C-alpha positions in Angstrom: -11.5 -30.1 145.4 -14.8 -29.6 143.7 -18.2 -30.6 145.4 -19.0 -34.2 145.4 -22.9 -34.4 143.7 -25.2 -37.3 143.2 -28.7 -37.2 141.7 -30.8 -39.7 143.0 -34.6 -41.3 142.6 -35.8 -42.1 146.5 -38.6 -44.5 146.5 -41.8 -42.1 148.4 -44.9 -43.0 149.4 -46.3 -41.3 146.2 -43.8 -42.5 143.9 -40.3 -41.4 143.2 -38.5 -38.4 144.7 -35.9 -36.8 142.7 -32.8 -35.6 144.9 -29.4 -34.6 144.8 -26.9 -35.7 147.4 -23.9 -33.2 148.3 -21.3 -34.4 150.3 -18.1 -32.2 152.0 -15.4 -31.0 149.9 -12.8 -31.9 152.3 -12.6 -35.1 154.7 -15.8 -37.5 156.0 -18.9 -36.1 156.9 -19.7 -35.3 160.8 -23.2 -35.6 160.1 -26.3 -35.7 157.5 -28.8 -33.2 157.0 -31.9 -33.0 154.8 -33.2 -30.1 153.1 -37.0 -29.1 152.1 -37.8 -26.6 149.8 -40.3 -24.1 149.9 -44.2 -24.7 148.8 -44.5 -26.4 145.8 -47.5 -24.4 144.6 -45.7 -21.0 145.0 -42.7 -22.4 142.7 -40.9 -23.9 144.7 -37.9 -26.5 144.3 -35.1 -27.8 145.8 -33.0 -25.5 143.5 -34.5 -23.0 144.7 -31.8 -20.0 145.7 -32.5 -20.0 149.6 -32.5 -23.7 149.4 -28.9 -23.5 147.7 -27.5 -21.2 149.7 -28.6 -23.5 152.5 -27.1 -26.5 151.0 -24.1 -24.9 150.2 -23.3 -23.5 154.4 -24.1 -26.6 156.0 -22.3 -29.1 153.6 -19.1 -26.7 154.4 -20.0 -27.1 157.8 -18.8 -30.4 157.3 -22.2 -32.2 156.7 -24.0 -34.3 153.8 -26.4 -32.8 152.5 -29.7 -34.4 151.0 -32.1 -31.9 148.9 -35.5 -33.2 147.1 -38.3 -32.3 145.2 -41.3 -32.8 147.1 -44.4 -35.0 145.2 -45.3 -33.3 142.0 -42.4 -30.8 141.3 -39.7 -31.5 138.6 -39.1 -35.1 138.1 -41.0 -36.2 141.5 -44.1 -38.4 140.9 -47.4 -38.0 142.6 -49.6 -34.7 143.3 -49.1 -31.9 145.8 -51.0 -33.0 148.8 -51.1 -29.8 151.0 -48.5 -30.2 153.1 -49.7 -33.8 154.9 -48.3 -36.1 151.9 -45.1 -33.7 152.0 -44.5 -34.7 155.7 -44.4 -38.2 154.8 -42.5 -37.5 151.6 -40.0 -35.9 153.8 -39.8 -39.1 156.2 -39.0 -41.3 153.2 -36.2 -39.1 152.2 -35.0 -38.6 155.6 -35.2 -42.6 155.9 -32.9 -43.0 153.6 -30.7 -40.8 154.3 -30.1 -42.4 157.3 -29.6 -46.0 156.3 -26.8 -44.7 153.9 -25.3 -43.1 157.1 -26.2 -44.9 160.1 -23.5 -44.1 162.1 -24.0 -40.9 161.6 -26.4 -37.6 163.8 -28.9 -36.2 161.8 -30.5 -32.6 161.4 -33.0 -31.2 159.2 -33.4 -27.5 157.8 -36.0 -26.2 155.5 -36.8 -22.7 154.3 -40.7 -21.3 153.9 -43.1 -23.9 153.6 -40.4 -26.7 153.9 -39.3 -25.2 157.1 -43.1 -26.4 158.8 -42.3 -29.9 157.4 -39.2 -30.2 159.0 -40.4 -28.6 162.5 -43.3 -30.8 162.1 -41.1 -34.3 161.4 -38.4 -33.2 163.8 -40.5 -33.0 166.8 -42.3 -36.1 166.1 -38.9 -37.8 165.7 -37.6 -36.3 168.8 -34.0 -37.5 167.9 -32.6 -35.1 165.5 -29.5 -33.0 166.6 -30.9 -29.9 165.2 -33.8 -28.2 163.2 -33.1 -25.2 161.2 -36.5 -23.2 159.9 -35.7 -20.2 157.8 -38.3 -18.5 157.1 -41.0 -19.8 159.1 -44.1 -18.1 157.7 -46.5 -17.3 160.8 -49.4 -16.7 158.3 -52.3 -19.6 157.9 -51.0 -22.1 160.2 -50.2 -22.2 163.8 -47.8 -24.3 165.6 -48.9 -25.1 168.8 -46.9 -28.3 169.0 -43.5 -25.9 169.4 -44.5 -25.5 172.8 -43.2 -29.1 173.8 -40.9 -29.7 171.2 -37.7 -30.3 173.2 -35.9 -30.7 170.4 -32.8 -27.8 169.5 -34.4 -25.7 167.3 -32.8 -22.2 165.2 -35.2 -20.2 163.7 -33.7 -17.6 160.6 -35.6 -14.7 159.6 -35.7 -11.5 157.6 -36.6 -8.4 159.5 -38.7 -8.0 156.6 -40.3 -11.2 156.0 -43.9 -10.4 154.4 -45.1 -14.2 155.5 -43.9 -13.8 159.3 -43.7 -10.3 160.1 -41.0 -9.8 163.1 -43.1 -8.7 165.9 -45.8 -11.8 165.2 -42.6 -13.8 165.1 -40.6 -12.7 168.0 -44.3 -13.4 169.6 -44.8 -16.3 169.1 -40.9 -17.2 169.9 -41.8 -16.5 173.4 -44.1 -19.9 173.4 -41.9 -22.0 171.8 -40.0 -25.0 174.4 -36.7 -24.6 174.7 -33.8 -25.2 173.0 -34.4 -22.3 170.8 -32.6 -19.8 168.9 -33.7 -16.9 166.8 -32.1 -15.5 164.6 -32.7 -11.9 162.5 -31.2 -11.0 159.5 -31.5 -7.4 157.7 -33.0 -7.9 154.7 -35.4 -6.5 151.9 -38.0 -9.4 151.9 -38.9 -13.0 152.7 -36.2 -14.8 149.8 -33.3 -12.6 151.9 -32.9 -10.2 149.6 -29.6 -8.2 149.5 -28.1 -10.4 152.1 -27.8 -14.0 151.5 -24.2 -14.0 152.3 -25.0 -12.8 155.7 -28.0 -15.4 155.6 -25.0 -18.5 154.9 -23.2 -17.3 157.5 -25.8 -17.4 160.0 -26.6 -20.8 158.9 -22.9 -21.8 159.7 -23.0 -20.8 162.7 -26.3 -21.7 163.5 -25.0 -25.1 163.0 -21.9 -25.1 165.3 
């Protein structure tokens, strides 16, 4: 059976948000997951290849997945808001998703800049089943709130991530609150070059 995918326009705090909703190929969804994309000013969109792989792996695990473009990206209205407004975009998208599937548990996943957004939002909300942070950058910003965030967290990173050197990420990880897991994938760069299949396997395992 082909995947079921729908285009949506979601009301966000700065205008409409362009979104794609994907349902599992087989059976009813077991949960829902919101996915956030990389930095808009670096060309990040919901169609980024890592985001696509992230969405596919989660969907194949039985979840309904919602990807969306942050304000000012693609058909989404508004302008980039330095991470603050983007958290509110994600909050609006998550509210839409949870209202559509009120009886299902939810998870949050993001890549790069998107991982920062889901960690901040997820730790604030507090009742997500899982926060999955792929390629979380350790440069430019710190995450003190992760020292007391009790939401289950999985971090997936490339061993050669230029925005999150392995030694630095491992040191940070030690200070994060449980429950937590760190998965390192041998890959050429931040975008998991040469190892996207392995990345998908890791995402599927994390969601289980």
